[in-house]
Structure formats: C-alpha cells, structure tokens
PDB file as gemmi writes it, atoms N, CA and C in Angstrom:
CRYST1    1.000    1.000    1.000  90.00  90.00  90.00 P 1                      
ATOM      1  N   MET A   1      58.870 -41.369 -64.252  1.00  0.00           N  
ATOM      2  CA  MET A   1      57.943 -42.448 -64.526  1.00  0.00           C  
ATOM      3  C   MET A   1      57.508 -43.077 -63.203  1.00  0.00           C  
ATOM      4  N   LYS A   2      56.222 -43.311 -63.079  1.00  0.00           N  
ATOM      5  CA  LYS A   2      55.665 -43.938 -61.884  1.00  0.00           C  
ATOM      6  C   LYS A   2      56.090 -45.411 -61.811  1.00  0.00           C  
ATOM      7  N   ARG A   3      56.410 -45.857 -60.622  1.00  0.00           N  
ATOM      8  CA  ARG A   3      56.796 -47.258 -60.418  1.00  0.00           C  
ATOM      9  C   ARG A   3      55.587 -48.160 -60.662  1.00  0.00           C  
ATOM     10  N   PRO A   4      55.727 -49.217 -61.486  1.00  0.00           N  
ATOM     11  CA  PRO A   4      54.590 -50.107 -61.756  1.00  0.00           C  
ATOM     12  C   PRO A   4      54.199 -50.900 -60.513  1.00  0.00           C  
ATOM     13  N   ASN A   5      52.891 -51.071 -60.327  1.00  0.00           N  
ATOM     14  CA  ASN A   5      52.395 -51.841 -59.188  1.00  0.00           C  
ATOM     15  C   ASN A   5      52.504 -53.343 -59.421  1.00  0.00           C  
ATOM     16  N   LYS A   6      52.135 -53.773 -60.615  1.00  0.00           N  
ATOM     17  CA  LYS A   6      52.125 -55.208 -60.922  1.00  0.00           C  
ATOM     18  C   LYS A   6      52.947 -55.465 -62.178  1.00  0.00           C  
ATOM     19  N   ILE A   7      53.854 -56.426 -62.076  1.00  0.00           N  
ATOM     20  CA  ILE A   7      54.700 -56.811 -63.203  1.00  0.00           C  
ATOM     21  C   ILE A   7      54.481 -58.291 -63.477  1.00  0.00           C  
ATOM     22  N   ALA A   8      54.367 -58.647 -64.746  1.00  0.00           N  
ATOM     23  CA  ALA A   8      54.305 -60.051 -65.144  1.00  0.00           C  
ATOM     24  C   ALA A   8      55.565 -60.383 -65.929  1.00  0.00           C  
ATOM     25  N   VAL A   9      56.128 -61.544 -65.654  1.00  0.00           N  
ATOM     26  CA  VAL A   9      57.275 -62.039 -66.409  1.00  0.00           C  
ATOM     27  C   VAL A   9      56.749 -63.095 -67.375  1.00  0.00           C  
ATOM     28  N   LEU A  10      56.903 -62.826 -68.666  1.00  0.00           N  
ATOM     29  CA  LEU A  10      56.454 -63.741 -69.719  1.00  0.00           C  
ATOM     30  C   LEU A  10      57.576 -64.735 -69.986  1.00  0.00           C  
ATOM     31  N   MET A  11      57.266 -66.030 -69.906  1.00  0.00           N  
ATOM     32  CA  MET A  11      58.308 -67.053 -70.061  1.00  0.00           C  
ATOM     33  C   MET A  11      57.739 -68.310 -70.689  1.00  0.00           C  
ATOM     34  N   GLY A  12      58.621 -69.184 -71.105  1.00  0.00           N  
ATOM     35  CA  GLY A  12      58.198 -70.464 -71.665  1.00  0.00           C  
ATOM     36  C   GLY A  12      58.158 -70.427 -73.173  1.00  0.00           C  
ATOM     37  N   GLY A  13      57.050 -70.858 -73.733  1.00  0.00           N  
ATOM     38  CA  GLY A  13      56.897 -70.936 -75.177  1.00  0.00           C  
ATOM     39  C   GLY A  13      57.008 -72.377 -75.649  1.00  0.00           C  
ATOM     40  N   PRO A  14      56.574 -72.629 -76.863  1.00  0.00           N  
ATOM     41  CA  PRO A  14      56.565 -74.005 -77.363  1.00  0.00           C  
ATOM     42  C   PRO A  14      57.884 -74.456 -77.996  1.00  0.00           C  
ATOM     43  N   GLY A  15      58.869 -73.585 -78.091  1.00  0.00           N  
ATOM     44  CA  GLY A  15      60.103 -73.900 -78.807  1.00  0.00           C  
ATOM     45  C   GLY A  15      61.134 -74.675 -78.006  1.00  0.00           C  
ATOM     46  N   GLU A  16      62.276 -74.894 -78.647  1.00  0.00           N  
ATOM     47  CA  GLU A  16      63.376 -75.663 -78.060  1.00  0.00           C  
ATOM     48  C   GLU A  16      63.973 -75.000 -76.823  1.00  0.00           C  
ATOM     49  N   GLU A  17      63.858 -73.698 -76.711  1.00  0.00           N  
ATOM     50  CA  GLU A  17      64.462 -72.959 -75.601  1.00  0.00           C  
ATOM     51  C   GLU A  17      63.514 -72.775 -74.418  1.00  0.00           C  
ATOM     52  N   ARG A  18      62.419 -73.526 -74.391  1.00  0.00           N  
ATOM     53  CA  ARG A  18      61.408 -73.380 -73.336  1.00  0.00           C  
ATOM     54  C   ARG A  18      62.012 -73.502 -71.931  1.00  0.00           C  
ATOM     55  N   GLU A  19      62.786 -74.535 -71.692  1.00  0.00           N  
ATOM     56  CA  GLU A  19      63.340 -74.757 -70.350  1.00  0.00           C  
ATOM     57  C   GLU A  19      64.276 -73.630 -69.938  1.00  0.00           C  
ATOM     58  N   VAL A  20      65.068 -73.126 -70.879  1.00  0.00           N  
ATOM     59  CA  VAL A  20      65.960 -72.000 -70.593  1.00  0.00           C  
ATOM     60  C   VAL A  20      65.135 -70.771 -70.241  1.00  0.00           C  
ATOM     61  N   SER A  21      64.064 -70.536 -71.002  1.00  0.00           N  
ATOM     62  CA  SER A  21      63.190 -69.392 -70.752  1.00  0.00           C  
ATOM     63  C   SER A  21      62.520 -69.492 -69.384  1.00  0.00           C  
ATOM     64  N   LEU A  22      62.062 -70.681 -69.021  1.00  0.00           N  
ATOM     65  CA  LEU A  22      61.423 -70.870 -67.715  1.00  0.00           C  
ATOM     66  C   LEU A  22      62.410 -70.616 -66.581  1.00  0.00           C  
ATOM     67  N   LYS A  23      63.622 -71.121 -66.730  1.00  0.00           N  
ATOM     68  CA  LYS A  23      64.641 -70.948 -65.690  1.00  0.00           C  
ATOM     69  C   LYS A  23      65.039 -69.481 -65.550  1.00  0.00           C  
ATOM     70  N   SER A  24      65.301 -68.813 -66.665  1.00  0.00           N  
ATOM     71  CA  SER A  24      65.697 -67.402 -66.585  1.00  0.00           C  
ATOM     72  C   SER A  24      64.523 -66.533 -66.141  1.00  0.00           C  
ATOM     73  N   GLY A  25      63.309 -66.886 -66.564  1.00  0.00           N  
ATOM     74  CA  GLY A  25      62.128 -66.144 -66.128  1.00  0.00           C  
ATOM     75  C   GLY A  25      61.936 -66.209 -64.623  1.00  0.00           C  
ATOM     76  N   GLU A  26      62.163 -67.380 -64.041  1.00  0.00           N  
ATOM     77  CA  GLU A  26      62.052 -67.522 -62.585  1.00  0.00           C  
ATOM     78  C   GLU A  26      63.119 -66.699 -61.869  1.00  0.00           C  
ATOM     79  N   ALA A  27      64.322 -66.633 -62.440  1.00  0.00           N  
ATOM     80  CA  ALA A  27      65.389 -65.824 -61.838  1.00  0.00           C  
ATOM     81  C   ALA A  27      65.034 -64.338 -61.883  1.00  0.00           C  
ATOM     82  N   ILE A  28      64.459 -63.898 -62.993  1.00  0.00           N  
ATOM     83  CA  ILE A  28      64.033 -62.496 -63.122  1.00  0.00           C  
ATOM     84  C   ILE A  28      62.911 -62.199 -62.137  1.00  0.00           C  
ATOM     85  N   LYS A  29      61.967 -63.121 -62.030  1.00  0.00           N  
ATOM     86  CA  LYS A  29      60.852 -62.951 -61.091  1.00  0.00           C  
ATOM     87  C   LYS A  29      61.365 -62.820 -59.658  1.00  0.00           C  
ATOM     88  N   LYS A  30      62.327 -63.664 -59.274  1.00  0.00           N  
ATOM     89  CA  LYS A  30      62.894 -63.603 -57.927  1.00  0.00           C  
ATOM     90  C   LYS A  30      63.597 -62.271 -57.690  1.00  0.00           C  
ATOM     91  N   ALA A  31      64.370 -61.811 -58.665  1.00  0.00           N  
ATOM     92  CA  ALA A  31      65.093 -60.541 -58.514  1.00  0.00           C  
ATOM     93  C   ALA A  31      64.122 -59.375 -58.349  1.00  0.00           C  
ATOM     94  N   LEU A  32      63.050 -59.372 -59.121  1.00  0.00           N  
ATOM     95  CA  LEU A  32      62.052 -58.306 -58.998  1.00  0.00           C  
ATOM     96  C   LEU A  32      61.356 -58.375 -57.640  1.00  0.00           C  
ATOM     97  N   ASN A  33      60.987 -59.585 -57.208  1.00  0.00           N  
ATOM     98  CA  ASN A  33      60.375 -59.757 -55.881  1.00  0.00           C  
ATOM     99  C   ASN A  33      61.307 -59.271 -54.782  1.00  0.00           C  
ATOM    100  N   ASP A  34      62.578 -59.613 -54.891  1.00  0.00           N  
ATOM    101  CA  ASP A  34      63.566 -59.206 -53.882  1.00  0.00           C  
ATOM    102  C   ASP A  34      63.717 -57.688 -53.807  1.00  0.00           C  
ATOM    103  N   ASN A  35      63.343 -57.000 -54.887  1.00  0.00           N  
ATOM    104  CA  ASN A  35      63.423 -55.535 -54.919  1.00  0.00           C  
ATOM    105  C   ASN A  35      62.077 -54.871 -54.642  1.00  0.00           C  
ATOM    106  N   GLY A  36      61.123 -55.651 -54.123  1.00  0.00           N  
ATOM    107  CA  GLY A  36      59.867 -55.090 -53.658  1.00  0.00           C  
ATOM    108  C   GLY A  36      58.747 -54.971 -54.673  1.00  0.00           C  
ATOM    109  N   TYR A  37      58.909 -55.579 -55.834  1.00  0.00           N  
ATOM    110  CA  TYR A  37      57.850 -55.518 -56.841  1.00  0.00           C  
ATOM    111  C   TYR A  37      56.849 -56.649 -56.645  1.00  0.00           C  
ATOM    112  N   ASP A  38      55.603 -56.399 -57.039  1.00  0.00           N  
ATOM    113  CA  ASP A  38      54.547 -57.409 -57.051  1.00  0.00           C  
ATOM    114  C   ASP A  38      54.633 -58.098 -58.411  1.00  0.00           C  
ATOM    115  N   VAL A  39      55.129 -59.336 -58.433  1.00  0.00           N  
ATOM    116  CA  VAL A  39      55.445 -60.013 -59.690  1.00  0.00           C  
ATOM    117  C   VAL A  39      54.652 -61.305 -59.828  1.00  0.00           C  
ATOM    118  N   SER A  40      54.184 -61.563 -61.050  1.00  0.00           N  
ATOM    119  CA  SER A  40      53.539 -62.829 -61.369  1.00  0.00           C  
ATOM    120  C   SER A  40      54.180 -63.395 -62.632  1.00  0.00           C  
ATOM    121  N   SER A  41      53.904 -64.652 -62.902  1.00  0.00           N  
ATOM    122  CA  SER A  41      54.425 -65.319 -64.097  1.00  0.00           C  
ATOM    123  C   SER A  41      53.298 -65.533 -65.092  1.00  0.00           C  
ATOM    124  N   ILE A  42      53.626 -65.375 -66.362  1.00  0.00           N  
ATOM    125  CA  ILE A  42      52.738 -65.797 -67.438  1.00  0.00           C  
ATOM    126  C   ILE A  42      53.542 -66.802 -68.249  1.00  0.00           C  
ATOM    127  N   VAL A  43      53.157 -68.070 -68.162  1.00  0.00           N  
ATOM    128  CA  VAL A  43      53.875 -69.131 -68.861  1.00  0.00           C  
ATOM    129  C   VAL A  43      53.199 -69.377 -70.199  1.00  0.00           C  
ATOM    130  N   MET A  44      53.975 -69.184 -71.253  1.00  0.00           N  
ATOM    131  CA  MET A  44      53.466 -69.377 -72.610  1.00  0.00           C  
ATOM    132  C   MET A  44      53.537 -70.856 -72.980  1.00  0.00           C  
ATOM    133  N   ASP A  45      52.479 -71.326 -73.635  1.00  0.00           N  
ATOM    134  CA  ASP A  45      52.484 -72.658 -74.218  1.00  0.00           C  
ATOM    135  C   ASP A  45      51.726 -72.571 -75.533  1.00  0.00           C  
ATOM    136  N   THR A  46      51.220 -73.653 -76.033  1.00  0.00           N  
ATOM    137  CA  THR A  46      50.513 -73.609 -77.313  1.00  0.00           C  
ATOM    138  C   THR A  46      49.090 -73.079 -77.163  1.00  0.00           C  
ATOM    139  N   GLU A  47      48.561 -73.058 -75.955  1.00  0.00           N  
ATOM    140  CA  GLU A  47      47.207 -72.552 -75.704  1.00  0.00           C  
ATOM    141  C   GLU A  47      47.275 -71.084 -75.314  1.00  0.00           C  
ATOM    142  N   LEU A  48      46.705 -70.225 -76.149  1.00  0.00           N  
ATOM    143  CA  LEU A  48      46.787 -68.789 -75.906  1.00  0.00           C  
ATOM    144  C   LEU A  48      45.512 -68.200 -75.300  1.00  0.00           C  
ATOM    145  N   ALA A  49      44.525 -69.052 -75.024  1.00  0.00           N  
ATOM    146  CA  ALA A  49      43.278 -68.561 -74.444  1.00  0.00           C  
ATOM    147  C   ALA A  49      43.554 -67.899 -73.101  1.00  0.00           C  
ATOM    148  N   GLY A  50      42.995 -66.736 -72.919  1.00  0.00           N  
ATOM    149  CA  GLY A  50      43.155 -66.015 -71.670  1.00  0.00           C  
ATOM    150  C   GLY A  50      44.405 -65.163 -71.582  1.00  0.00           C  
ATOM    151  N   LEU A  51      45.276 -65.231 -72.592  1.00  0.00           N  
ATOM    152  CA  LEU A  51      46.526 -64.475 -72.544  1.00  0.00           C  
ATOM    153  C   LEU A  51      46.271 -62.976 -72.475  1.00  0.00           C  
ATOM    154  N   ILE A  52      45.353 -62.473 -73.265  1.00  0.00           N  
ATOM    155  CA  ILE A  52      45.093 -61.026 -73.284  1.00  0.00           C  
ATOM    156  C   ILE A  52      44.590 -60.554 -71.930  1.00  0.00           C  
ATOM    157  N   ASP A  53      43.716 -61.323 -71.299  1.00  0.00           N  
ATOM    158  CA  ASP A  53      43.226 -60.949 -69.966  1.00  0.00           C  
ATOM    159  C   ASP A  53      44.372 -60.888 -68.959  1.00  0.00           C  
ATOM    160  N   LYS A  54      45.286 -61.846 -69.028  1.00  0.00           N  
ATOM    161  CA  LYS A  54      46.435 -61.844 -68.120  1.00  0.00           C  
ATOM    162  C   LYS A  54      47.316 -60.625 -68.365  1.00  0.00           C  
ATOM    163  N   LEU A  55      47.553 -60.312 -69.639  1.00  0.00           N  
ATOM    164  CA  LEU A  55      48.407 -59.170 -69.970  1.00  0.00           C  
ATOM    165  C   LEU A  55      47.773 -57.852 -69.538  1.00  0.00           C  
ATOM    166  N   LEU A  56      46.465 -57.751 -69.643  1.00  0.00           N  
ATOM    167  CA  LEU A  56      45.776 -56.516 -69.266  1.00  0.00           C  
ATOM    168  C   LEU A  56      45.655 -56.343 -67.752  1.00  0.00           C  
ATOM    169  N   SER A  57      45.923 -57.397 -66.994  1.00  0.00           N  
ATOM    170  CA  SER A  57      45.773 -57.314 -65.537  1.00  0.00           C  
ATOM    171  C   SER A  57      47.029 -56.794 -64.830  1.00  0.00           C  
ATOM    172  N   VAL A  58      48.077 -56.493 -65.592  1.00  0.00           N  
ATOM    173  CA  VAL A  58      49.325 -55.997 -65.003  1.00  0.00           C  
ATOM    174  C   VAL A  58      49.688 -54.645 -65.604  1.00  0.00           C  
ATOM    175  N   ASP A  59      50.609 -53.945 -64.933  1.00  0.00           N  
ATOM    176  CA  ASP A  59      51.058 -52.639 -65.408  1.00  0.00           C  
ATOM    177  C   ASP A  59      52.210 -52.742 -66.396  1.00  0.00           C  
ATOM    178  N   LEU A  60      53.004 -53.808 -66.283  1.00  0.00           N  
ATOM    179  CA  LEU A  60      54.203 -53.948 -67.100  1.00  0.00           C  
ATOM    180  C   LEU A  60      54.472 -55.424 -67.341  1.00  0.00           C  
ATOM    181  N   VAL A  61      54.907 -55.765 -68.553  1.00  0.00           N  
ATOM    182  CA  VAL A  61      55.264 -57.149 -68.878  1.00  0.00           C  
ATOM    183  C   VAL A  61      56.743 -57.196 -69.222  1.00  0.00           C  
ATOM    184  N   PHE A  62      57.480 -58.071 -68.542  1.00  0.00           N  
ATOM    185  CA  PHE A  62      58.898 -58.283 -68.808  1.00  0.00           C  
ATOM    186  C   PHE A  62      59.001 -59.451 -69.767  1.00  0.00           C  
ATOM    187  N   LEU A  63      59.525 -59.189 -70.968  1.00  0.00           N  
ATOM    188  CA  LEU A  63      59.642 -60.246 -71.986  1.00  0.00           C  
ATOM    189  C   LEU A  63      61.018 -60.851 -71.976  1.00  0.00           C  
TER     190      LEU A  63                                                      
END                                                                             
C-alpha cells in the first residue's frame, strides 16, 4: 500500500466526550507529525458545512 500524503484527524463532536476527543486527537496528530506525515485536523461541531470538501482534500482520515 502506498504511503498516504495527507492525513486528517477527525476529532471533537457535539457530545459529552468532546474534550476527550480533542485531546486524544491532538496526541494522534502529534504522533503522526513526528513520524513524518502531513497531518491536519478536522474538528467536528454542530455545523457540518464544508465537511465533505475537507474530507475529499486528504488521502486518509483517522477517526
């Protein structure tokens, strides 16, 4: 399998575990960056406008 060029870490959400998701998402993002990956964050909230465009702009999404 070819190594992905761009990875997005999906984090957040409107639920009770939002803060936990944000914290763990940032840790995952840092670990991927430290291993040479081009990583961005997609923070979920109640507004989903533009989500599909963000998802289509990366090679892989880490949920």
